Backbone as a ProteinNet text record, in pm:
[ID]
protein_1_A
[PRIMARY]
MQAQHLAFFVLDSQQKNPFFRSPIAKDAQNILDLGTGHADWAIGVADMFPEITVHGLDLYPPPQPFVPPNCILEGMLCRKLETIR
[TERTIARY]
5315.7	5250.4	5132.3	5147.9	5031.2	4903.2	4929.3	4797.9	4729.9	4818	4732.4	4647.2	4710.2	4631.9	4519.5	4524.4	4417.3	4293.8	4329.2	4258.4	4190.4	4242.8	4173.1	4094.5	4117	4031.5	3883.7	3924.6	3797.4	3715.8	3774.9	3702.1	3623	3692	3658.4	3594.9	3526.7	3498.7	3363.9	3292.6	3149.2	3164.2	3287.8	3324.4	3303.6	3293.3	3266.1	3397.4	3499.1	3634.8	3726.5	3783	3871.3	4007.3	4056.7	4189.7	4209.2	4117.6	4131.2	3969.1	3984.5	3854.3	3822.9	3960.9	3961.5	3907.1	3831.2	3757.7	3895.5	3859.4	3951	3880.5	3956.4	3877.7	3860.1	3768.9	3735	3834.6	3904	3998	4146.4	4170.8	4300	4390.6	4510.3	4613.6	4721.7	4748.2	4852.1	4809.4	4854	4850.2	4973.4	4982.2	5147.9	5129.8	5190.8	5219.5	5342.5	5356.4	5482.9	5502.9	5617.6	5630.9	5563.6	5587.2	5497.8	5535.7	5641.6	5663.6	5690.2	5624.6	5607.9	5518.7	5467.5	5367.8	5258.5	5197	5100	4958.7	4979.9	4862.8	4882.4	5003.9	5010.1	4959.5	4987.1	4941.8	4818.7	4750.8	4619.9	4537.3	4574.4	4510.8	4536	4665.7	4677.4	4600.3	4574	4481.1	4334.6	4284.1	4149.8	4139.2	4241.6	4264.7	4348.7	4313.9	4428	4461	4381.3	4361.2	4470.5	4508.7	4575.8	4718.4	4825.2	4960.5	4978.4	5006.7	5051.3	5204.1	5235.9	5388.8	5397.7	5485.3	5510.4	5652.6	5701	5809	5858	5968.7	6019.3	6168.9	6233.3	6376.5	6444.4	6399.9	6445.6	6337.2	6378.2	6276.2	6236	6088.2	6035	6035.8	6050.1	6080.1	5959.4	5895.5	5759.6	5818.4	5763	5795.7	5718.2	5577.5	5487.3	5442.8	5425.9	5395.1	5314.5	5181.8	5094.6	5161.9	5151.9	5213.4	5191.3	5066.4	5053.2	5103.3	5204.1	5248.8	5393.1	5457.9	5594	5627.9	5742.3	5779	5917.9	5949.7	6110.8	6137.5	6273.2	6342	6453.5	6470.3	6610.3	6709.5	6821.6	6928.2	7059.8	7095.1	7219	7233.4	7149.7	7150.8	7132.8	7066	7063.5	6918.4	6840.9	6736.5	6696.4	6648.7	6613.6	6481	6428.6	6295.5	6303.3	6191.7	6144.8	6016.2	6026.4	5895.1	5855.9
-12758.4	-12730.3	-12827.8	-12946.5	-13073.4	-13015.6	-12929	-12874.3	-12784.3	-12695.4	-12606.4	-12655.3	-12782	-12855	-12915.1	-12979.2	-13038.4	-12942.9	-12805.9	-12733.1	-12671.8	-12657.9	-12625.4	-12712.5	-12853.1	-12953.1	-12957.3	-12952.5	-12942.5	-12821.7	-12704.6	-12580.5	-12576.6	-12637.1	-12634.3	-12751.4	-12856.1	-12973.7	-12964	-12851.8	-12845.6	-12836.4	-12829.4	-12825.9	-12958.2	-12963.6	-13093.2	-13163.8	-13078.6	-13154.5	-13063	-13128.3	-13039.1	-13017.2	-13074.2	-13077.7	-12939.6	-12910.6	-12798	-12752.6	-12621.1	-12599.1	-12575.5	-12572.8	-12569.8	-12710.8	-12689.3	-12797.7	-12895.4	-13022.4	-13107.4	-13174.1	-13134.5	-13211.2	-13331.4	-13384.1	-13534.8	-13594.7	-13555.5	-13592.6	-13567.3	-13509.7	-13469.6	-13588.1	-13561.9	-13682.2	-13631.9	-13521.1	-13479	-13354	-13376.3	-13246.8	-13213.3	-13092	-13036.6	-12975.9	-13013.6	-12952.9	-12888.6	-12751.8	-12690.4	-12645.3	-12667.3	-12663.3	-12750.2	-12859.8	-12986.5	-13030.2	-12964.7	-12979.3	-13121.5	-13169.4	-13315.2	-13403.4	-13329.4	-13409.2	-13467.8	-13415.6	-13470.2	-13430.2	-13327.9	-13274.3	-13362.5	-13395.8	-13466.5	-13613.7	-13652.3	-13800.1	-13819	-13688.2	-13728.8	-13717.4	-13628.1	-13598.6	-13736.1	-13793.7	-13896.5	-14001.7	-14023.1	-14123.3	-14108.3	-14003.6	-13949.8	-13987.4	-13967.4	-13959.9	-14076.1	-14190.6	-14291.3	-14300.1	-14244.4	-14249.9	-14123.9	-14058.5	-13913	-13921.4	-13870	-13880.9	-13762.4	-13758.8	-13616.2	-13606.5	-13501.6	-13468.7	-13372.5	-13386	-13304.6	-13252.2	-13131.6	-13070.7	-12976.6	-12985.3	-12898.7	-12871.8	-12824.9	-12816.6	-12918.9	-12984.9	-13104.2	-13247.6	-13377.4	-13462.1	-13496.5	-13505.1	-13551.6	-13661.8	-13673.7	-13797.6	-13886.4	-13938.7	-14035.2	-14167.9	-14262.1	-14391.7	-14463.8	-14419.2	-14470	-14377.1	-14392.1	-14302.8	-14374.3	-14330.4	-14409.8	-14428.9	-14517.7	-14550	-14443.8	-14355	-14241.5	-14120	-14121.2	-14002.2	-13992.5	-13903	-13882.6	-13752.4	-13783.1	-13666.5	-13631.2	-13515.7	-13475.7	-13374	-13370.2	-13284.5	-13218.8	-13072.7	-13040.1	-12999.6	-13106.6	-13081.1	-13041.6	-12923.1	-12857.1	-12919	-12856.7	-12873.6	-13017.2	-13104.4	-13251.4	-13283	-13355.3	-13397.7	-13515.4	-13532.6	-13681.8	-13712.1	-13830.8	-13866.9	-13991.3	-13979.3	-14074.3	-14136.1	-14274.2	-14357.1	-14474.7
4527.2	4392.1	4390.1	4428.3	4430.8	4519.8	4619.1	4687.6	4596.1	4539	4456.8	4343.6	4275.1	4182.7	4237.6	4354.1	4416.9	4429.4	4510.4	4545.5	4402	4293.1	4157.1	4118.5	4125.3	4087.4	4164	4304.3	4392.2	4365.9	4347.6	4323.5	4186.8	4114.6	3970.7	3895.4	4011.4	3980.4	3906.1	3907.2	3840.4	3683.6	3636	3498.5	3442.8	3304.6	3244.1	3227.4	3218.1	3214.6	3294.3	3393.3	3483.4	3446.4	3343.9	3289.5	3203.9	3137.1	3035.7	2982.6	2929.9	2865.6	2715.7	2677.7	2510.2	2444.8	2329.5	2280.6	2222.6	2211.7	2143.8	2016.2	1899.2	1778	1777.4	1699.9	1709	1642.7	1541.3	1460.2	1516	1623.6	1677.9	1684.1	1655.2	1663.1	1788.7	1809	1924.4	1992.1	2119.8	2196.9	2261.5	2285.6	2326.9	2463.4	2557.4	2691.3	2703.5	2701.1	2716.9	2862.5	2917.8	3045.3	3127.1	3112.4	3161.4	3308.6	3367.2	3499.8	3543.3	3628.1	3680.9	3586.2	3491	3360.5	3436.8	3539.3	3593.2	3490.6	3436.6	3332.9	3203.6	3155.1	3043.2	3067.7	3171.8	3194.9	3221.1	3277.4	3295	3190.5	3092	2938.6	2870.7	2864.7	2813.2	2842.6	2963	2996.7	2979	2963.9	2921.6	2771.6	2687.1	2559.2	2515.2	2507.8	2466.9	2319.6	2242.7	2093.6	2038.8	2147.2	2099.4	2172.3	2091	2146.3	2228.4	2349.3	2430.3	2447.7	2400.7	2395.8	2510.9	2623.6	2724	2704.7	2725.7	2704.1	2821.4	2884.7	2987.1	2955	3061.2	3063.5	3105.6	3201.6	3259.6	3229	3219.1	3195.3	3329.5	3316.1	3462.6	3515.6	3655.8	3701.3	3739.3	3610	3647.2	3627.4	3723.2	3702.5	3607.8	3583.3	3483.3	3383	3284.5	3163.5	3071.1	3042.3	2944.5	2787.9	2714.6	2598.4	2497.3	2515.7	2420.2	2487	2570.9	2637.2	2623.7	2567.9	2539.2	2597.1	2696.5	2799.4	2743.2	2716.7	2667.1	2765.8	2761.8	2842.5	2767.2	2755.5	2709.3	2790.6	2791.4	2901.3	2822.3	2847.2	2783.3	2631.3	2548.1	2403.5	2362.1	2447.5	2421.2	2447.7	2356.9	2366.7	2407.7	2530.5	2600.1	2587.6	2541.3	2531.5	2634.7	2699.7	2818.9	2761.5	2755.7	2728	2826
[MASK]
+++++++++++++++++++++++++++++++++++++++++++++++++++++++++++++++++++++++++++++++++++++

């Protein structure tokens, strides 16, 4: 999957913002990433917008050793919500 992401970024590098195309409101406070997977996208967007809290949600908590302070990664494990900060 990492190779696909890299290929997409290289081929799509002419875009103003390679992470997404939808506009972010100037007064936005939260961004939600459903199906975050390894949380690469959520962490990248959290780095781009340190003033916005990014929530990443998936079935399992992503194994990330470093997460920016404005990025909250959550995983649903057997009816139990776990939060990684």
